[in-house]
Jmol script that loads the backbone (N, CA, C; Angstrom):
load data "model"
ATOM      1  N   MET A   1       0.807  -1.176  -0.154  1.00  0.00           N
ATOM      2  CA  MET A   1      -0.029   0.289   0.386  1.00  0.00           C
ATOM      3  C   MET A   1       1.032   1.316   0.086  1.00  0.00           C
ATOM      4  N   GLY A   2       0.570   2.343  -0.851  1.00  0.00           N
ATOM      5  CA  GLY A   2       1.213   3.557  -0.232  1.00  0.00           C
ATOM      6  C   GLY A   2       0.232   4.807  -0.759  1.00  0.00           C
ATOM      7  N   ILE A   3       0.619   5.656  -0.201  1.00  0.00           N
ATOM      8  CA  ILE A   3       0.042   7.125  -0.121  1.00  0.00           C
ATOM      9  C   ILE A   3       0.993   8.808  -0.882  1.00  0.00           C
ATOM     10  N   TYR A   4       0.660   8.948  -1.691  1.00  0.00           N
ATOM     11  CA  TYR A   4       1.135  10.056  -2.824  1.00  0.00           C
ATOM     12  C   TYR A   4       0.825  11.244  -2.061  1.00  0.00           C
ATOM     13  N   LEU A   5       2.075  11.981  -1.842  1.00  0.00           N
ATOM     14  CA  LEU A   5       1.671  13.559  -0.952  1.00  0.00           C
ATOM     15  C   LEU A   5       2.268  14.665  -1.866  1.00  0.00           C
ATOM     16  N   GLU A   6       1.495  15.551  -2.380  1.00  0.00           N
ATOM     17  CA  GLU A   6       1.901  17.023  -1.956  1.00  0.00           C
ATOM     18  C   GLU A   6       2.203  18.046  -1.420  1.00  0.00           C
ATOM     19  N   SER A   7       2.931  18.548  -1.048  1.00  0.00           N
ATOM     20  CA  SER A   7       2.435  19.433  -0.076  1.00  0.00           C
ATOM     21  C   SER A   7       3.447  20.625  -0.642  1.00  0.00           C
ATOM     22  N   ALA A   8       2.816  22.127  -0.035  1.00  0.00           N
ATOM     23  CA  ALA A   8       3.142  23.187  -0.223  1.00  0.00           C
ATOM     24  C   ALA A   8       3.666  24.086   0.557  1.00  0.00           C
ATOM     25  N   TYR A   9       4.584  24.488   0.639  1.00  0.00           N
ATOM     26  CA  TYR A   9       5.301  25.303   1.817  1.00  0.00           C
ATOM     27  C   TYR A   9       6.129  26.411   0.595  1.00  0.00           C
ATOM     28  N   LYS A  10       6.687  27.105   1.768  1.00  0.00           N
ATOM     29  CA  LYS A  10       7.218  28.908   1.590  1.00  0.00           C
ATOM     30  C   LYS A  10       8.747  28.473   2.373  1.00  0.00           C
ATOM     31  N   THR A  11       9.524  29.344   1.127  1.00  0.00           N
ATOM     32  CA  THR A  11      10.712  29.161   1.529  1.00  0.00           C
ATOM     33  C   THR A  11      11.163  30.593   1.886  1.00  0.00           C
ATOM     34  N   PRO A  12      12.074  30.789   3.173  1.00  0.00           N
ATOM     35  CA  PRO A  12      12.514  32.306   3.111  1.00  0.00           C
ATOM     36  C   PRO A  12      13.199  33.129   2.487  1.00  0.00           C
ATOM     37  N   LEU A  13      13.070  34.026   2.314  1.00  0.00           N
ATOM     38  CA  LEU A  13      13.695  35.156   1.350  1.00  0.00           C
ATOM     39  C   LEU A  13      15.225  35.611   2.063  1.00  0.00           C
ATOM     40  N   PRO A  14      16.011  35.724   1.559  1.00  0.00           N
ATOM     41  CA  PRO A  14      17.458  35.987   1.849  1.00  0.00           C
ATOM     42  C   PRO A  14      17.087  36.778   3.608  1.00  0.00           C
ATOM     43  N   ASP A  15      15.761  37.674   3.469  1.00  0.00           N
ATOM     44  CA  ASP A  15      15.883  38.643   4.948  1.00  0.00           C
ATOM     45  C   ASP A  15      14.897  37.829   5.653  1.00  0.00           C
ATOM     46  N   GLY A  16      14.821  36.208   5.111  1.00  0.00           N
ATOM     47  CA  GLY A  16      13.724  36.461   6.526  1.00  0.00           C
ATOM     48  C   GLY A  16      11.890  36.221   6.088  1.00  0.00           C
ATOM     49  N   SER A  17      12.068  37.132   5.239  1.00  0.00           N
ATOM     50  CA  SER A  17      10.373  37.806   4.773  1.00  0.00           C
ATOM     51  C   SER A  17       9.886  36.398   3.964  1.00  0.00           C
ATOM     52  N   PHE A  18       8.792  36.227   3.311  1.00  0.00           N
ATOM     53  CA  PHE A  18       8.019  35.417   2.734  1.00  0.00           C
ATOM     54  C   PHE A  18       7.478  36.024   1.508  1.00  0.00           C
ATOM     55  N   ASP A  19       7.816  35.715   0.463  1.00  0.00           N
ATOM     56  CA  ASP A  19       7.065  36.521  -0.594  1.00  0.00           C
ATOM     57  C   ASP A  19       5.315  35.969  -0.667  1.00  0.00           C
ATOM     58  N   PRO A  20       4.071  36.195  -0.527  1.00  0.00           N
ATOM     59  CA  PRO A  20       3.139  36.100  -0.608  1.00  0.00           C
ATOM     60  C   PRO A  20       2.193  35.088  -1.607  1.00  0.00           C
ATOM     61  N   ARG A  21       2.929  35.417  -2.779  1.00  0.00           N
ATOM     62  CA  ARG A  21       2.201  35.242  -4.106  1.00  0.00           C
ATOM     63  C   ARG A  21       3.125  33.477  -4.564  1.00  0.00           C
ATOM     64  N   VAL A  22       4.688  33.331  -4.085  1.00  0.00           N
ATOM     65  CA  VAL A  22       5.462  32.552  -4.274  1.00  0.00           C
ATOM     66  C   VAL A  22       5.196  30.921  -3.348  1.00  0.00           C
ATOM     67  N   TRP A  23       5.040  29.734  -4.139  1.00  0.00           N
ATOM     68  CA  TRP A  23       5.149  28.545  -3.214  1.00  0.00           C
ATOM     69  C   TRP A  23       6.069  27.597  -3.997  1.00  0.00           C
ATOM     70  N   ASP A  24       6.186  26.526  -2.957  1.00  0.00           N
ATOM     71  CA  ASP A  24       7.110  25.922  -4.027  1.00  0.00           C
ATOM     72  C   ASP A  24       6.762  24.665  -3.327  1.00  0.00           C
ATOM     73  N   LEU A  25       6.555  23.247  -4.067  1.00  0.00           N
ATOM     74  CA  LEU A  25       5.959  21.977  -4.227  1.00  0.00           C
ATOM     75  C   LEU A  25       6.721  21.212  -3.828  1.00  0.00           C
ATOM     76  N   ALA A  26       6.283  19.815  -2.984  1.00  0.00           N
ATOM     77  CA  ALA A  26       7.584  19.184  -2.923  1.00  0.00           C
ATOM     78  C   ALA A  26       6.142  17.719  -2.802  1.00  0.00           C
ATOM     79  N   LYS A  27       7.211  16.565  -3.127  1.00  0.00           N
ATOM     80  CA  LYS A  27       6.310  14.979  -3.799  1.00  0.00           C
ATOM     81  C   LYS A  27       7.021  14.464  -3.307  1.00  0.00           C
ATOM     82  N   TYR A  28       6.091  13.681  -2.380  1.00  0.00           N
ATOM     83  CA  TYR A  28       6.576  12.303  -1.805  1.00  0.00           C
ATOM     84  C   TYR A  28       5.522  11.220  -2.152  1.00  0.00           C
ATOM     85  N   PHE A  29       6.317  10.054  -2.457  1.00  0.00           N
ATOM     86  CA  PHE A  29       5.732   8.624  -1.941  1.00  0.00           C
ATOM     87  C   PHE A  29       5.758   7.720  -0.928  1.00  0.00           C
ATOM     88  N   ALA A  30       4.863   7.312  -0.056  1.00  0.00           N
ATOM     89  CA  ALA A  30       5.641   6.271   0.973  1.00  0.00           C
ATOM     90  C   ALA A  30       4.720   4.722   1.053  1.00  0.00           C
ATOM     91  N   THR A  31       5.716   4.484   1.139  1.00  0.00           N
ATOM     92  CA  THR A  31       4.920   2.587   0.984  1.00  0.00           C
ATOM     93  C   THR A  31       5.071   1.883   2.386  1.00  0.00           C
ATOM     94  N   PHE A  32       3.660   1.297   2.429  1.00  0.00           N
ATOM     95  CA  PHE A  32       3.417   0.778   3.881  1.00  0.00           C
ATOM     96  C   PHE A  32       3.448  -1.356   3.602  1.00  0.00           C
ATOM     97  N   SER A  33       3.534  -1.570   4.987  1.00  0.00           N
ATOM     98  CA  SER A  33       3.493  -2.858   4.661  1.00  0.00           C
ATOM     99  C   SER A  33       2.811  -2.950   6.233  1.00  0.00           C
ATOM    100  N   GLY A  34       1.333  -3.718   6.104  1.00  0.00           N
ATOM    101  CA  GLY A  34       0.857  -4.038   7.176  1.00  0.00           C
ATOM    102  C   GLY A  34       0.875  -2.581   8.178  1.00  0.00           C
ATOM    103  N   ASN A  35       1.440  -2.460   9.033  1.00  0.00           N
ATOM    104  CA  ASN A  35       1.214  -1.045   9.817  1.00  0.00           C
ATOM    105  C   ASN A  35       2.493  -0.190  10.035  1.00  0.00           C
ATOM    106  N   GLY A  36       3.600  -0.533   9.327  1.00  0.00           N
ATOM    107  CA  GLY A  36       4.490  -0.061   9.405  1.00  0.00           C
ATOM    108  C   GLY A  36       5.232   0.774   8.256  1.00  0.00           C
ATOM    109  N   LEU A  37       6.015   1.759   8.196  1.00  0.00           N
ATOM    110  CA  LEU A  37       6.405   2.513   7.264  1.00  0.00           C
ATOM    111  C   LEU A  37       7.558   1.759   6.627  1.00  0.00           C
ATOM    112  N   VAL A  38       7.800   1.456   5.291  1.00  0.00           N
ATOM    113  CA  VAL A  38       8.575   0.605   4.741  1.00  0.00           C
ATOM    114  C   VAL A  38       9.430   1.743   4.267  1.00  0.00           C
ATOM    115  N   GLN A  39       9.102   2.732   3.217  1.00  0.00           N
ATOM    116  CA  GLN A  39      10.213   4.029   2.444  1.00  0.00           C
ATOM    117  C   GLN A  39       9.281   4.602   1.743  1.00  0.00           C
ATOM    118  N   VAL A  40      10.206   5.992   2.166  1.00  0.00           N
ATOM    119  CA  VAL A  40       9.551   7.097   1.660  1.00  0.00           C
ATOM    120  C   VAL A  40      10.768   7.913   0.278  1.00  0.00           C
ATOM    121  N   HIS A  41      10.069   7.721  -0.803  1.00  0.00           N
ATOM    122  CA  HIS A  41      10.393   8.656  -1.978  1.00  0.00           C
ATOM    123  C   HIS A  41      10.300   9.407  -1.969  1.00  0.00           C
ATOM    124  N   ASP A  42      11.668  10.528  -1.899  1.00  0.00           N
ATOM    125  CA  ASP A  42      10.980  11.644  -2.151  1.00  0.00           C
ATOM    126  C   ASP A  42      11.654  12.361  -3.853  1.00  0.00           C
ATOM    127  N   LEU A  43       9.847  12.344  -4.763  1.00  0.00           N
ATOM    128  CA  LEU A  43       9.975  12.491  -5.670  1.00  0.00           C
ATOM    129  C   LEU A  43      10.540  14.422  -6.124  1.00  0.00           C
ATOM    130  N   ASP A  44      11.269  14.916  -5.946  1.00  0.00           N
ATOM    131  CA  ASP A  44      12.035  16.210  -6.194  1.00  0.00           C
ATOM    132  C   ASP A  44      12.218  16.174  -7.692  1.00  0.00           C
ATOM    133  N   GLY A  45      12.000  17.840  -8.466  1.00  0.00           N
ATOM    134  CA  GLY A  45      12.816  17.856  -9.654  1.00  0.00           C
ATOM    135  C   GLY A  45      14.177  16.822  -9.873  1.00  0.00           C
ATOM    136  N   GLU A  46      14.936  17.144  -8.882  1.00  0.00           N
ATOM    137  CA  GLU A  46      16.232  16.460  -9.272  1.00  0.00           C
ATOM    138  C   GLU A  46      15.925  14.862  -9.702  1.00  0.00           C
ATOM    139  N   VAL A  47      15.280  14.156  -8.992  1.00  0.00           N
ATOM    140  CA  VAL A  47      14.996  12.528  -8.796  1.00  0.00           C
ATOM    141  C   VAL A  47      14.111  12.360 -10.477  1.00  0.00           C
ATOM    142  N   LEU A  48      13.180  13.273 -10.698  1.00  0.00           N
ATOM    143  CA  LEU A  48      12.220  13.288 -11.961  1.00  0.00           C
ATOM    144  C   LEU A  48      13.021  13.376 -12.992  1.00  0.00           C
ATOM    145  N   ALA A  49      14.208  14.369 -13.065  1.00  0.00           N
ATOM    146  CA  ALA A  49      14.908  14.803 -14.273  1.00  0.00           C
ATOM    147  C   ALA A  49      16.060  13.617 -14.171  1.00  0.00           C
ATOM    148  N   SER A  50      16.555  13.197 -13.190  1.00  0.00           N
ATOM    149  CA  SER A  50      17.392  12.056 -13.310  1.00  0.00           C
ATOM    150  C   SER A  50      16.763  10.625 -14.143  1.00  0.00           C
ATOM    151  N   VAL A  51      15.246  10.776 -13.565  1.00  0.00           N
ATOM    152  CA  VAL A  51      14.405   9.473 -14.469  1.00  0.00           C
ATOM    153  C   VAL A  51      14.173   9.579 -15.495  1.00  0.00           C
ATOM    154  N   ALA A  52      14.103  10.922 -15.337  1.00  0.00           N
ATOM    155  CA  ALA A  52      13.744  11.517 -17.475  1.00  0.00           C
ATOM    156  C   ALA A  52      14.938  11.276 -18.272  1.00  0.00           C
ATOM    157  N   GLU A  53      16.081  11.370 -17.777  1.00  0.00           N
ATOM    158  CA  GLU A  53      17.345  10.979 -18.500  1.00  0.00           C
ATOM    159  C   GLU A  53      17.724   9.373 -19.066  1.00  0.00           C
ATOM    160  N   ALA A  54      17.349   9.103 -18.104  1.00  0.00           N
ATOM    161  CA  ALA A  54      17.579   8.098 -17.978  1.00  0.00           C
ATOM    162  C   ALA A  54      16.540   6.897 -18.953  1.00  0.00           C
ATOM    163  N   LEU A  55      15.593   7.323 -18.846  1.00  0.00           N
ATOM    164  CA  LEU A  55      14.455   6.825 -19.906  1.00  0.00           C
ATOM    165  C   LEU A  55      14.280   7.144 -21.380  1.00  0.00           C
ATOM    166  N   SER A  56      15.282   8.622 -21.382  1.00  0.00           N
ATOM    167  CA  SER A  56      15.134   9.158 -22.685  1.00  0.00           C
ATOM    168  C   SER A  56      16.401   8.132 -23.669  1.00  0.00           C
ATOM    169  N   SER A  57      16.237   8.869 -24.377  1.00  0.00           N
ATOM    170  CA  SER A  57      16.940   7.928 -25.815  1.00  0.00           C
ATOM    171  C   SER A  57      17.450   9.605 -26.599  1.00  0.00           C
ATOM    172  N   ARG A  58      18.185   9.321 -28.064  1.00  0.00           N
ATOM    173  CA  ARG A  58      18.199  10.048 -28.888  1.00  0.00           C
ATOM    174  C   ARG A  58      17.201  10.126 -29.857  1.00  0.00           C
ATOM    175  N   GLU A  59      16.185   9.434 -30.148  1.00  0.00           N
ATOM    176  CA  GLU A  59      15.085   9.329 -30.984  1.00  0.00           C
ATOM    177  C   GLU A  59      13.848   9.617 -30.065  1.00  0.00           C
ATOM    178  N   ILE A  60      13.971   9.831 -28.417  1.00  0.00           N
ATOM    179  CA  ILE A  60      12.504  10.065 -27.867  1.00  0.00           C
ATOM    180  C   ILE A  60      13.140  10.232 -26.161  1.00  0.00           C
ATOM    181  N   SER A  61      12.731  11.644 -25.918  1.00  0.00           N
ATOM    182  CA  SER A  61      12.381  12.451 -24.750  1.00  0.00           C
ATOM    183  C   SER A  61      11.523  11.820 -23.451  1.00  0.00           C
ATOM    184  N   VAL A  62      11.544  11.352 -22.433  1.00  0.00           N
ATOM    185  CA  VAL A  62      10.647  11.200 -22.232  1.00  0.00           C
ATOM    186  C   VAL A  62      10.462  11.444 -20.654  1.00  0.00           C
ATOM    187  N   ARG A  63       9.365  12.087 -19.832  1.00  0.00           N
ATOM    188  CA  ARG A  63       9.866  13.250 -18.882  1.00  0.00           C
ATOM    189  C   ARG A  63       8.829  12.686 -18.137  1.00  0.00           C
ATOM    190  N   PRO A  64       8.577  12.087 -16.681  1.00  0.00           N
ATOM    191  CA  PRO A  64       7.437  11.393 -15.717  1.00  0.00           C
ATOM    192  C   PRO A  64       6.890  12.990 -15.205  1.00  0.00           C
ATOM    193  N   VAL A  65       5.655  13.020 -15.188  1.00  0.00           N
ATOM    194  CA  VAL A  65       4.549  14.052 -14.787  1.00  0.00           C
ATOM    195  C   VAL A  65       4.232  13.704 -13.147  1.00  0.00           C
ATOM    196  N   SER A  66       3.025  12.496 -13.473  1.00  0.00           N
ATOM    197  CA  SER A  66       2.256  12.825 -12.216  1.00  0.00           C
ATOM    198  C   SER A  66       1.914  11.274 -11.800  1.00  0.00           C
ATOM    199  N   LEU A  67       2.548  10.753 -10.648  1.00  0.00           N
ATOM    200  CA  LEU A  67       2.431   9.301 -10.505  1.00  0.00           C
ATOM    201  C   LEU A  67       1.387   9.222 -10.199  1.00  0.00           C
ATOM    202  N   GLU A  68       0.894   7.432 -10.894  1.00  0.00           N
ATOM    203  CA  GLU A  68      -0.307   7.603 -10.874  1.00  0.00           C
ATOM    204  C   GLU A  68      -1.011   6.164 -10.533  1.00  0.00           C
ATOM    205  N   ALA A  69       0.271   5.095  -9.827  1.00  0.00           N
ATOM    206  CA  ALA A  69       0.022   3.972  -9.066  1.00  0.00           C
ATOM    207  C   ALA A  69       1.363   3.273  -8.694  1.00  0.00           C
ATOM    208  N   MET A  70       1.359   2.549  -8.013  1.00  0.00           N
ATOM    209  CA  MET A  70       2.357   1.775  -7.400  1.00  0.00           C
ATOM    210  C   MET A  70       1.484   0.790  -7.928  1.00  0.00           C
ATOM    211  N   VAL A  71       2.860  -0.358  -9.148  1.00  0.00           N
ATOM    212  CA  VAL A  71       2.482  -1.453 -10.107  1.00  0.00           C
ATOM    213  C   VAL A  71       3.426  -2.734  -9.500  1.00  0.00           C
ATOM    214  N   MET A  72       4.262  -2.494  -8.603  1.00  0.00           N
ATOM    215  CA  MET A  72       4.610  -3.794  -7.589  1.00  0.00           C
ATOM    216  C   MET A  72       5.535  -3.011  -6.625  1.00  0.00           C
ATOM    217  N   PRO A  73       6.475  -3.838  -5.650  1.00  0.00           N
ATOM    218  CA  PRO A  73       7.329  -2.859  -4.979  1.00  0.00           C
ATOM    219  C   PRO A  73       8.133  -2.208  -5.547  1.00  0.00           C
ATOM    220  N   ASN A  74       8.378  -0.824  -5.247  1.00  0.00           N
ATOM    221  CA  ASN A  74       9.357  -0.301  -6.001  1.00  0.00           C
ATOM    222  C   ASN A  74       9.139   0.453  -7.133  1.00  0.00           C
ATOM    223  N   ARG A  75       8.035  -0.634  -7.737  1.00  0.00           N
ATOM    224  CA  ARG A  75       7.952   0.366  -9.248  1.00  0.00           C
ATOM    225  C   ARG A  75       6.516   0.577  -9.329  1.00  0.00           C
ATOM    226  N   PHE A  76       6.687   1.889 -10.071  1.00  0.00           N
ATOM    227  CA  PHE A  76       5.544   2.954  -9.862  1.00  0.00           C
ATOM    228  C   PHE A  76       5.018   3.714 -11.449  1.00  0.00           C
ATOM    229  N   ALA A  77       3.951   3.554 -11.798  1.00  0.00           N
ATOM    230  CA  ALA A  77       3.653   4.594 -12.955  1.00  0.00           C
ATOM    231  C   ALA A  77       3.048   5.546 -13.036  1.00  0.00           C
ATOM    232  N   PHE A  78       3.195   6.766 -14.064  1.00  0.00           N
ATOM    233  CA  PHE A  78       3.657   7.648 -14.133  1.00  0.00           C
ATOM    234  C   PHE A  78       3.461   8.418 -15.554  1.00  0.00           C
ATOM    235  N   ARG A  79       2.672   9.202 -15.369  1.00  0.00           N
ATOM    236  CA  ARG A  79       1.852  10.082 -16.447  1.00  0.00           C
ATOM    237  C   ARG A  79       3.395  10.649 -16.688  1.00  0.00           C
ATOM    238  N   ALA A  80       3.697  10.676 -18.709  1.00  0.00           N
ATOM    239  CA  ALA A  80       4.784  11.184 -18.448  1.00  0.00           C
ATOM    240  C   ALA A  80       4.304  11.975 -20.309  1.00  0.00           C
ATOM    241  N   ILE A  81       5.462  12.781 -20.839  1.00  0.00           N
ATOM    242  CA  ILE A  81       5.261  13.593 -21.541  1.00  0.00           C
ATOM    243  C   ILE A  81       6.131  12.977 -22.590  1.00  0.00           C
ATOM    244  N   CYS A  82       6.238  12.397 -23.151  1.00  0.00           N
ATOM    245  CA  CYS A  82       6.786  11.860 -24.328  1.00  0.00           C
ATOM    246  C   CYS A  82       7.231  12.438 -25.867  1.00  0.00           C
ATOM    247  N   LYS A  83       8.059  12.727 -25.977  1.00  0.00           N
ATOM    248  CA  LYS A  83       8.741  13.893 -27.359  1.00  0.00           C
ATOM    249  C   LYS A  83       9.355  12.744 -28.283  1.00  0.00           C
ATOM    250  N   LYS A  84       8.839  12.583 -29.874  1.00  0.00           N
ATOM    251  CA  LYS A  84       9.480  12.292 -30.721  1.00  0.00           C
ATOM    252  C   LYS A  84      10.666  12.784 -31.031  1.00  0.00           C
ATOM    253  N   LYS A  85      11.862  13.104 -31.605  1.00  0.00           N
ATOM    254  CA  LYS A  85      12.701  14.207 -31.818  1.00  0.00           C
ATOM    255  C   LYS A  85      12.753  13.237 -33.213  1.00  0.00           C
ATOM    256  N   GLN A  86      12.692  14.623 -34.355  1.00  0.00           N
ATOM    257  CA  GLN A  86      12.935  14.199 -36.082  1.00  0.00           C
ATOM    258  C   GLN A  86      13.663  15.497 -36.583  1.00  0.00           C
ATOM    259  N   ALA A  87      13.859  15.387 -36.685  1.00  0.00           N
ATOM    260  CA  ALA A  87      14.984  16.638 -38.125  1.00  0.00           C
ATOM    261  C   ALA A  87      14.319  17.414 -37.005  1.00  0.00           C
ATOM    262  N   GLY A  88      14.856  18.148 -36.306  1.00  0.00           N
ATOM    263  CA  GLY A  88      14.782  19.415 -36.111  1.00  0.00           C
ATOM    264  C   GLY A  88      13.010  19.903 -35.393  1.00  0.00           C
ATOM    265  N   GLU A  89      12.081  18.615 -35.392  1.00  0.00           N
ATOM    266  CA  GLU A  89      10.804  18.581 -34.985  1.00  0.00           C
ATOM    267  C   GLU A  89      10.059  18.063 -34.079  1.00  0.00           C
ATOM    268  N   THR A  90       9.702  18.556 -32.853  1.00  0.00           N
ATOM    269  CA  THR A  90       9.401  16.983 -32.085  1.00  0.00           C
ATOM    270  C   THR A  90       7.751  17.086 -32.310  1.00  0.00           C
ATOM    271  N   SER A  91       7.146  16.065 -31.796  1.00  0.00           N
ATOM    272  CA  SER A  91       5.653  15.317 -32.112  1.00  0.00           C
ATOM    273  C   SER A  91       5.463  14.599 -30.450  1.00  0.00           C
ATOM    274  N   ARG A  92       4.554  15.024 -29.969  1.00  0.00           N
ATOM    275  CA  ARG A  92       4.175  14.526 -29.010  1.00  0.00           C
ATOM    276  C   ARG A  92       3.139  13.446 -29.219  1.00  0.00           C
ATOM    277  N   LEU A  93       4.085  12.503 -28.372  1.00  0.00           N
ATOM    278  CA  LEU A  93       3.417  11.206 -27.975  1.00  0.00           C
ATOM    279  C   LEU A  93       2.024  10.453 -26.538  1.00  0.00           C
ATOM    280  N   PRO A  94       1.118   9.754 -26.637  1.00  0.00           N
ATOM    281  CA  PRO A  94       0.983   9.686 -25.492  1.00  0.00           C
ATOM    282  C   PRO A  94       1.398   8.454 -24.543  1.00  0.00           C
ATOM    283  N   CYS A  95       1.712   8.611 -23.104  1.00  0.00           N
ATOM    284  CA  CYS A  95       2.736   7.477 -22.543  1.00  0.00           C
ATOM    285  C   CYS A  95       2.461   7.724 -21.520  1.00  0.00           C
ATOM    286  N   MET A  96       3.023   6.052 -20.979  1.00  0.00           N
ATOM    287  CA  MET A  96       3.013   6.404 -19.333  1.00  0.00           C
ATOM    288  C   MET A  96       4.955   6.144 -19.541  1.00  0.00           C
ATOM    289  N   ALA A  97       5.266   5.972 -18.023  1.00  0.00           N
ATOM    290  CA  ALA A  97       6.815   5.604 -17.649  1.00  0.00           C
ATOM    291  C   ALA A  97       6.657   5.082 -16.742  1.00  0.00           C
ATOM    292  N   LEU A  98       7.124   3.344 -16.220  1.00  0.00           N
ATOM    293  CA  LEU A  98       7.051   2.769 -15.439  1.00  0.00           C
ATOM    294  C   LEU A  98       8.249   2.613 -14.714  1.00  0.00           C
ATOM    295  N   VAL A  99       8.495   3.581 -13.172  1.00  0.00           N
ATOM    296  CA  VAL A  99       9.867   3.586 -13.208  1.00  0.00           C
ATOM    297  C   VAL A  99      10.045   2.562 -12.137  1.00  0.00           C
ATOM    298  N   GLU A 100      11.640   2.277 -11.896  1.00  0.00           N
ATOM    299  CA  GLU A 100      11.749   1.476 -10.527  1.00  0.00           C
ATOM    300  C   GLU A 100      12.575   2.277  -9.282  1.00  0.00           C
ATOM    301  N   LEU A 101      12.008   2.950  -8.348  1.00  0.00           N
ATOM    302  CA  LEU A 101      12.821   3.420  -7.187  1.00  0.00           C
ATOM    303  C   LEU A 101      13.322   3.057  -6.111  1.00  0.00           C
ATOM    304  N   LYS A 102      14.461   3.471  -6.198  1.00  0.00           N
ATOM    305  CA  LYS A 102      15.913   2.341  -5.026  1.00  0.00           C
ATOM    306  C   LYS A 102      16.412   3.342  -3.855  1.00  0.00           C
ATOM    307  N   ASP A 103      16.936   3.005  -2.699  1.00  0.00           N
ATOM    308  CA  ASP A 103      17.458   3.448  -2.189  1.00  0.00           C
ATOM    309  C   ASP A 103      18.621   4.535  -2.752  1.00  0.00           C
TER     310      ASP A 103
END
end "model"
wireframe off; spacefill off
backbone 0.3
color backbone group
């Protein structure tokens, strides 16, 4: 079982104040077994960027966008944006990305 969490928070400016219009977003996925927490995956931009790099090739770029389901322990289905690269053009393709997250 798992829970997907998105939390909005404010990061202080250098002077300690906050911009009331700017929010940061954190994404986490926590997995549970029985009554215990098994693992928390931090799905920050850096993690998703490295996943996008690993899934992409010279012909197709793949960028995971939102978590849709846990399909096996540590394997997750993401809605993704996929673009086929050809001769200076890009065309969007419907796709999902199956990702295995490890520590």
